[in-house]
Phi, psi and omega in degrees: 000319182299325182294339181262006180301137183253143179251126180301139178218089186065231178269002183247184176222147174233148181279175181274010177296157185272087176272162179245091179295137181231349180196143169244137185221153167247130178259143173225168164229142177242107184053034178099343182270125185283153168223122176260114190255120180285114185242351182183177178085330179247128182281110179266015184303324181291347178268348183300143173080005179251166176291163178299320180294315180294323178296316178300315182293322178292318177300316180297324182287318189256336190227029180296337175303325182288319174306312184294320179293327184278325187252342179267167176295150008269000180270336179236210179200176189295341180254008180290147181229149183227159179213147179237111175284145180236114183270349176234094186235143184291330180298151179285082187209164178280337185202146171253158185201134169223166196227152174211162176220194181296333184266343183152228189232148176242157179280329184209152176208120181285312182296323179294320178295318176300317179295317181295313180300316179299311184294316183293324177289312186289339177261006175079013181273347180226122180300138182291124179218172181281336179202158179221138171270122185240120179276129176234166176301337179275347184133182183270131176244162178248129177251129180236099181278147169256118186241157178207116179054042178082354177264142176268114182277324177196166178225130173260133178249119168275103190282174177294158176305138186234153182199154178281128180271332180151190178224156181208171177235131181245131176274107185256119180306135180087347181237317183104200181295133179235123178279133185227132171260135181251124184230139173261127179215040188104324166234161174272119187248132173261113182262128187228124175289119183293348178296345178282354184243168180265013176250164173253156177278071180229159183299330181293341182253014186298322180299317179292320178298314179300315181300314181291322179296316178295319181295318179296317180298315179300314183290323180292328182264357184283153172299137181084003178287167178301339182264357188301326183268358181276148179270074180280148177299331180194176176291158174296123181248345184225131172248122187241112174271137181225153175237134173275124181233155185293330182263302180213131180293155182233151175221165166225126183251131177250128182218176177059226180270022184113021177290148177252122178288125178283339178264175175287357178073117182296308180290329177294321176295319178296321177297319182295315181289333174295316178294318180298320177296315181301325181273003177077020184257352181220107179290160174302135176084358181270121180296141179232121178266138181226133188243142177270177180294340176272351183095356175291151185231147163247152173244132184228157181215142168281107184290312175196172180223160176210162178276128176254181182297325185245015180142196184284136176249127183258140174253098185267150170234146181222141182233139176203176182237145179230161182221138175288131182245346181180160174230126192233145165244113183267139183231163172239125174279126182300342179267356181272111183264001187287320183074232178233160180201162167219149179253124180197146179053033177077008182235156177245128175254121181254138175237117182271000000 
Protein backbone atom coordinates (compact mmCIF):
# COMPACT_ATOMS: atom_id res chain seq x y z
CA UNK A 1 0.00 0.00 0.00
CA UNK A 2 2.82 2.39 0.89
CA UNK A 3 4.39 1.99 -2.59
CA UNK A 4 1.24 3.37 -4.17
CA UNK A 5 1.08 6.49 -1.99
CA UNK A 6 0.47 9.59 -4.13
CA UNK A 7 2.06 13.01 -3.60
CA UNK A 8 0.01 16.09 -4.61
CA UNK A 9 1.49 17.99 -7.55
CA UNK A 10 -0.66 20.98 -8.38
CA UNK A 11 -3.99 19.59 -9.56
CA UNK A 12 -2.33 16.31 -10.54
CA UNK A 13 -0.57 13.52 -8.68
CA UNK A 14 2.69 11.71 -9.23
CA UNK A 15 3.73 8.44 -7.66
CA UNK A 16 6.82 7.93 -5.54
CA UNK A 17 8.60 6.05 -8.34
CA UNK A 18 12.06 7.31 -9.26
CA UNK A 19 11.52 9.32 -12.45
CA UNK A 20 14.22 11.38 -14.15
CA UNK A 21 12.79 14.84 -14.95
CA UNK A 22 14.64 16.41 -17.85
CA UNK A 23 12.54 19.38 -19.03
CA UNK A 24 9.74 21.71 -18.06
CA UNK A 25 7.74 23.30 -20.85
CA UNK A 26 4.82 25.60 -21.52
CA UNK A 27 2.76 24.72 -24.58
CA UNK A 28 0.84 27.20 -26.69
CA UNK A 29 -0.99 27.24 -29.98
CA UNK A 30 -1.01 30.13 -32.44
CA UNK A 31 -4.01 29.84 -34.76
CA UNK A 32 -3.82 26.10 -34.14
CA UNK A 33 -0.07 25.62 -34.62
CA UNK A 34 1.68 24.34 -31.46
CA UNK A 35 4.80 25.69 -29.82
CA UNK A 36 6.48 23.76 -26.99
CA UNK A 37 8.56 26.29 -25.04
CA UNK A 38 11.47 25.05 -22.92
CA UNK A 39 11.17 26.95 -19.61
CA UNK A 40 13.07 24.83 -17.06
CA UNK A 41 14.66 21.56 -16.06
CA UNK A 42 17.45 21.95 -18.59
CA UNK A 43 20.41 24.15 -17.69
CA UNK A 44 20.91 26.65 -20.52
CA UNK A 45 23.79 28.30 -18.66
CA UNK A 46 26.35 27.21 -21.24
CA UNK A 47 24.36 29.19 -23.82
CA UNK A 48 24.48 32.44 -21.80
CA UNK A 49 26.29 35.40 -23.31
CA UNK A 50 26.26 34.09 -26.86
CA UNK A 51 24.27 35.21 -29.87
CA UNK A 52 20.98 33.52 -30.64
CA UNK A 53 22.55 31.88 -33.68
CA UNK A 54 25.58 30.61 -31.74
CA UNK A 55 23.32 29.34 -28.94
CA UNK A 56 21.17 27.48 -31.45
CA UNK A 57 24.20 25.90 -33.09
CA UNK A 58 25.71 24.83 -29.75
CA UNK A 59 22.39 23.37 -28.63
CA UNK A 60 22.11 21.47 -31.92
CA UNK A 61 25.66 20.11 -31.54
CA UNK A 62 25.45 19.01 -27.89
CA UNK A 63 21.77 18.63 -27.02
CA UNK A 64 19.90 17.60 -30.13
CA UNK A 65 18.66 14.60 -28.12
CA UNK A 66 16.50 17.05 -26.17
CA UNK A 67 14.90 18.46 -29.32
CA UNK A 68 14.02 14.94 -30.40
CA UNK A 69 12.61 13.96 -27.01
CA UNK A 70 10.41 17.07 -26.86
CA UNK A 71 8.93 17.17 -30.35
CA UNK A 72 8.98 13.57 -31.55
CA UNK A 73 6.79 10.72 -30.40
CA UNK A 74 5.87 9.55 -27.82
CA UNK A 75 5.99 13.01 -26.14
CA UNK A 76 5.33 14.98 -29.30
CA UNK A 77 4.13 14.29 -32.82
CA UNK A 78 5.18 14.92 -36.41
CA UNK A 79 3.76 18.46 -36.42
CA UNK A 80 5.10 19.55 -33.01
CA UNK A 81 7.22 22.70 -32.92
CA UNK A 82 9.60 23.94 -30.22
CA UNK A 83 11.30 27.11 -29.00
CA UNK A 84 14.04 27.94 -26.48
CA UNK A 85 14.01 31.41 -24.83
CA UNK A 86 17.38 32.88 -23.87
CA UNK A 87 17.37 35.45 -21.07
CA UNK A 88 21.12 36.10 -21.26
CA UNK A 89 21.97 36.76 -24.90
CA UNK A 90 24.95 38.57 -26.43
CA UNK A 91 22.80 40.34 -29.01
CA UNK A 92 21.57 43.80 -28.00
CA UNK A 93 18.08 42.53 -27.21
CA UNK A 94 15.60 41.93 -24.38
CA UNK A 95 15.35 38.23 -25.14
CA UNK A 96 16.95 35.61 -27.34
CA UNK A 97 15.02 32.87 -29.08
CA UNK A 98 15.65 29.90 -31.35
CA UNK A 99 13.35 27.31 -32.87
CA UNK A 100 13.20 23.64 -33.82
CA UNK A 101 10.87 21.05 -35.33
CA UNK A 102 10.92 17.34 -36.14
CA UNK A 103 13.39 17.90 -38.95
CA UNK A 104 15.88 20.25 -37.28
CA UNK A 105 16.20 24.00 -36.72
CA UNK A 106 14.85 27.18 -38.34
CA UNK A 107 16.29 30.68 -38.35
CA UNK A 108 13.01 32.44 -37.62
CA UNK A 109 9.41 31.59 -36.75
CA UNK A 110 6.54 34.06 -36.52
CA UNK A 111 3.93 31.81 -34.92
CA UNK A 112 6.52 30.57 -32.42
CA UNK A 113 7.55 34.11 -31.44
CA UNK A 114 3.91 35.07 -30.91
CA UNK A 115 3.46 31.97 -28.75
CA UNK A 116 6.59 32.56 -26.68
CA UNK A 117 5.82 36.23 -25.96
CA UNK A 118 2.26 35.32 -24.97
CA UNK A 119 3.34 32.46 -22.69
CA UNK A 120 6.19 34.30 -20.98
CA UNK A 121 4.04 37.33 -20.17
CA UNK A 122 1.01 35.34 -19.00
CA UNK A 123 3.12 33.05 -16.78
CA UNK A 124 5.05 35.97 -15.25
CA UNK A 125 8.40 35.07 -16.80
CA UNK A 126 8.59 38.29 -18.83
CA UNK A 127 7.69 41.72 -17.37
CA UNK A 128 4.79 43.26 -19.24
CA UNK A 129 5.94 46.01 -21.62
CA UNK A 130 4.77 47.63 -24.83
CA UNK A 131 7.56 46.12 -26.93
CA UNK A 132 10.51 43.73 -26.80
CA UNK A 133 13.58 43.38 -28.96
CA UNK A 134 14.04 39.66 -29.61
CA UNK A 135 17.25 38.23 -31.08
CA UNK A 136 16.78 35.24 -33.38
CA UNK A 137 19.26 33.42 -35.64
CA UNK A 138 17.77 35.42 -38.55
CA UNK A 139 18.30 38.77 -36.80
CA UNK A 140 16.51 40.95 -34.28
CA UNK A 141 12.74 41.34 -34.48
CA UNK A 142 10.41 43.54 -32.44
CA UNK A 143 7.41 42.06 -30.63
CA UNK A 144 4.56 44.38 -29.62
CA UNK A 145 1.91 42.66 -27.50
CA UNK A 146 -1.61 43.99 -26.99
CA UNK A 147 -2.62 43.15 -23.41
CA UNK A 148 -5.75 43.45 -21.31
CA UNK A 149 -5.97 42.61 -17.60
CA UNK A 150 -2.80 40.53 -17.77
CA UNK A 151 -3.95 38.61 -20.84
CA UNK A 152 -2.14 38.88 -24.15
CA UNK A 153 -4.79 39.46 -26.81
CA UNK A 154 -2.42 39.52 -29.78
CA UNK A 155 1.23 40.08 -30.67
CA UNK A 156 2.61 42.03 -33.62
CA UNK A 157 6.01 40.98 -34.95
CA UNK A 158 8.14 43.48 -36.86
CA UNK A 159 10.03 40.88 -38.84
CA UNK A 160 13.51 40.97 -40.35
CA UNK A 161 13.92 42.72 -43.73
CA UNK A 162 12.46 40.57 -46.51
CA UNK A 163 13.01 40.46 -50.23
CA UNK A 164 12.26 38.46 -53.35
CA UNK A 165 15.20 36.26 -54.35
CA UNK A 166 13.86 35.23 -57.74
CA UNK A 167 11.69 32.73 -59.51
CA UNK A 168 12.27 29.30 -60.99
CA UNK A 169 10.43 26.38 -62.56
CA UNK A 170 10.54 22.86 -61.16
CA UNK A 171 9.56 19.79 -63.17
CA UNK A 172 7.50 17.79 -60.70
CA UNK A 173 6.66 14.17 -61.64
CA UNK A 174 2.93 13.68 -61.99
CA UNK A 175 2.33 17.41 -62.25
CA UNK A 176 4.73 18.87 -64.80
CA UNK A 177 6.41 22.28 -64.72
CA UNK A 178 5.64 24.25 -61.53
CA UNK A 179 6.45 27.97 -61.25
CA UNK A 180 7.92 28.92 -57.87
CA UNK A 181 8.76 32.31 -56.35
CA UNK A 182 11.60 32.31 -53.80
CA UNK A 183 11.40 34.89 -51.00
CA UNK A 184 13.57 35.50 -47.95
CA UNK A 185 11.63 36.54 -44.82
CA UNK A 186 13.76 35.12 -42.00
CA UNK A 187 13.55 31.72 -43.69
CA UNK A 188 13.81 30.96 -47.39
CA UNK A 189 10.24 30.40 -48.55
CA UNK A 190 9.11 28.79 -51.80
CA UNK A 191 5.76 30.35 -52.78
CA UNK A 192 3.59 28.27 -55.11
CA UNK A 193 0.22 29.17 -56.62
CA UNK A 194 -1.98 26.15 -55.91
CA UNK A 195 -3.88 26.79 -59.17
CA UNK A 196 -1.05 24.87 -60.87
CA UNK A 197 -2.22 21.65 -59.17
CA UNK A 198 -5.30 19.50 -59.29
CA UNK A 199 -5.93 19.79 -55.54
CA UNK A 200 -7.73 22.38 -53.43
CA UNK A 201 -6.37 23.83 -50.21
CA UNK A 202 -8.79 21.79 -48.15
CA UNK A 203 -8.27 19.22 -45.41
CA UNK A 204 -9.42 16.43 -47.72
CA UNK A 205 -6.39 17.08 -49.96
CA UNK A 206 -3.74 17.33 -47.21
CA UNK A 207 -1.96 14.10 -48.11
CA UNK A 208 -1.46 15.26 -51.70
CA UNK A 209 -0.40 18.74 -50.54
CA UNK A 210 2.15 17.24 -48.15
CA UNK A 211 3.51 14.95 -50.85
CA UNK A 212 3.93 17.80 -53.35
CA UNK A 213 5.45 20.10 -50.73
CA UNK A 214 8.08 17.56 -49.73
CA UNK A 215 8.88 16.80 -53.37
CA UNK A 216 9.28 20.49 -54.23
CA UNK A 217 11.51 21.10 -51.22
CA UNK A 218 13.74 18.15 -52.10
CA UNK A 219 14.10 19.26 -55.71
CA UNK A 220 14.72 22.91 -54.87
CA UNK A 221 17.48 21.99 -52.40
CA UNK A 222 19.07 19.17 -54.44
CA UNK A 223 22.41 19.43 -56.18
CA UNK A 224 21.85 20.38 -59.78
CA UNK A 225 18.52 22.06 -59.02
CA UNK A 226 17.59 25.38 -60.67
CA UNK A 227 18.66 27.10 -57.43
CA UNK A 228 21.99 25.30 -57.06
CA UNK A 229 23.99 28.14 -58.58
CA UNK A 230 22.11 30.90 -56.73
CA UNK A 231 23.60 32.61 -53.69
CA UNK A 232 20.68 31.91 -51.34
CA UNK A 233 20.94 32.91 -47.65
CA UNK A 234 20.02 29.32 -46.74
CA UNK A 235 18.26 26.26 -48.12
CA UNK A 236 14.54 26.42 -48.79
CA UNK A 237 12.91 25.47 -45.47
CA UNK A 238 9.26 26.30 -46.17
CA UNK A 239 7.01 25.48 -49.13
CA UNK A 240 3.88 27.62 -49.17
CA UNK A 241 0.92 26.82 -51.40
CA UNK A 242 -1.55 29.68 -51.73
CA UNK A 243 -4.97 30.32 -53.21
CA UNK A 244 -6.30 33.70 -54.28
CA UNK A 245 -9.85 34.06 -52.95
CA UNK A 246 -12.35 36.91 -53.27
CA UNK A 247 -12.69 37.47 -49.51
CA UNK A 248 -9.42 36.33 -47.89
CA UNK A 249 -6.50 34.42 -49.43
CA UNK A 250 -5.65 31.00 -48.03
CA UNK A 251 -2.43 29.00 -47.69
CA UNK A 252 -1.05 25.66 -46.61
CA UNK A 253 2.59 25.59 -45.50
CA UNK A 254 4.73 22.44 -45.54
CA UNK A 255 7.91 22.46 -43.42
CA UNK A 256 10.30 20.11 -41.62
CA UNK A 257 9.91 16.47 -42.64
CA UNK A 258 6.49 17.12 -44.17
CA UNK A 259 4.77 18.87 -41.28
CA UNK A 260 1.67 20.93 -42.07
CA UNK A 261 1.46 24.34 -40.44
CA UNK A 262 -1.92 24.76 -38.78
CA UNK A 263 -1.49 28.55 -38.79
CA UNK A 264 -0.97 30.81 -41.83
CA UNK A 265 2.78 30.78 -40.90
CA UNK A 266 4.35 34.03 -39.73
CA UNK A 267 7.39 34.04 -41.99
CA UNK A 268 5.24 32.62 -44.79
CA UNK A 269 2.78 35.50 -44.43
CA UNK A 270 5.67 37.99 -44.49
CA UNK A 271 7.01 36.30 -47.62
CA UNK A 272 3.60 36.53 -49.29
CA UNK A 273 3.15 40.28 -48.69
CA UNK A 274 6.74 40.85 -49.84
CA UNK A 275 5.89 39.11 -53.11
CA UNK A 276 2.59 40.99 -53.44
CA UNK A 277 4.37 44.31 -52.96
CA UNK A 278 6.99 43.36 -55.55
CA UNK A 279 4.19 42.51 -58.00
CA UNK A 280 2.43 45.83 -57.37
CA UNK A 281 -0.60 44.21 -55.71
CA UNK A 282 -0.20 45.42 -52.10
CA UNK A 283 0.62 49.08 -51.30
CA UNK A 284 2.59 50.10 -48.21
CA UNK A 285 0.38 50.27 -45.12
CA UNK A 286 -2.50 48.20 -46.53
CA UNK A 287 -3.61 45.39 -44.18
CA UNK A 288 -3.54 41.90 -45.69
CA UNK A 289 -5.49 39.02 -44.16
CA UNK A 290 -4.18 35.49 -44.66
CA UNK A 291 -6.06 32.35 -43.67
CA UNK A 292 -4.87 28.86 -42.82
CA UNK A 293 -6.54 25.57 -43.67
CA UNK A 294 -8.22 25.69 -40.23
CA UNK A 295 -9.62 29.16 -40.88
CA UNK A 296 -7.26 30.92 -38.45
CA UNK A 297 -5.94 34.26 -39.65
CA UNK A 298 -2.90 36.49 -39.45
CA UNK A 299 -2.98 40.13 -40.48
CA UNK A 300 0.14 41.57 -42.11
CA UNK A 301 1.26 44.92 -43.48
CA UNK A 302 4.18 46.23 -45.50
CA UNK A 303 5.40 48.77 -42.95
CA UNK A 304 7.91 50.44 -45.27
CA UNK A 305 10.35 49.65 -48.06
CA UNK A 306 13.85 50.66 -49.03
CA UNK A 307 16.25 50.12 -51.88
CA UNK A 308 18.77 47.34 -51.30
CA UNK A 309 21.85 46.31 -53.21
CA UNK A 310 19.93 43.76 -55.28
CA UNK A 311 16.44 45.27 -55.29
CA UNK A 312 13.63 46.36 -53.02
CA UNK A 313 13.75 45.39 -49.34
CA UNK A 314 10.42 45.12 -47.55
CA UNK A 315 9.90 45.62 -43.81
CA UNK A 316 6.88 43.41 -42.99
CA UNK A 317 4.83 43.20 -39.80
CA UNK A 318 2.49 40.35 -38.91
CA UNK A 319 -0.04 40.02 -36.08
CA UNK A 320 -1.66 36.95 -34.53
CA UNK A 321 -2.95 35.52 -31.26
CA UNK A 322 -1.72 32.59 -29.17
CA UNK A 323 -3.09 30.68 -26.19
CA UNK A 324 -1.44 28.66 -23.43
CA UNK A 325 -2.57 25.02 -23.65
CA UNK A 326 -0.51 23.27 -21.00
CA UNK A 327 2.41 23.19 -18.59
CA UNK A 328 4.47 20.02 -18.57
CA UNK A 329 7.20 18.27 -16.63
CA UNK A 330 8.75 15.67 -18.91
CA UNK A 331 10.43 12.62 -17.40
CA UNK A 332 12.36 9.58 -18.51
CA UNK A 333 11.67 6.22 -16.94
CA UNK A 334 15.03 4.39 -16.60
CA UNK A 335 13.32 1.21 -17.82
CA UNK A 336 11.94 2.88 -20.96
CA UNK A 337 14.31 2.00 -23.82
CA UNK A 338 12.27 3.52 -26.63
CA UNK A 339 13.65 7.07 -26.52
CA UNK A 340 12.10 9.16 -29.29
CA UNK A 341 10.95 8.31 -32.78
CA UNK A 342 9.08 9.53 -35.80
CA UNK A 343 7.37 7.57 -38.53
CA UNK A 344 7.84 8.82 -42.07
CA UNK A 345 8.33 7.56 -45.62
CA UNK A 346 7.60 4.05 -44.41
CA UNK A 347 10.58 4.04 -42.02
CA UNK A 348 11.01 4.43 -38.27
CA UNK A 349 13.88 6.46 -36.84
CA UNK A 350 14.66 5.63 -33.23
CA UNK A 351 16.74 7.79 -30.90
CA UNK A 352 17.79 6.13 -27.66
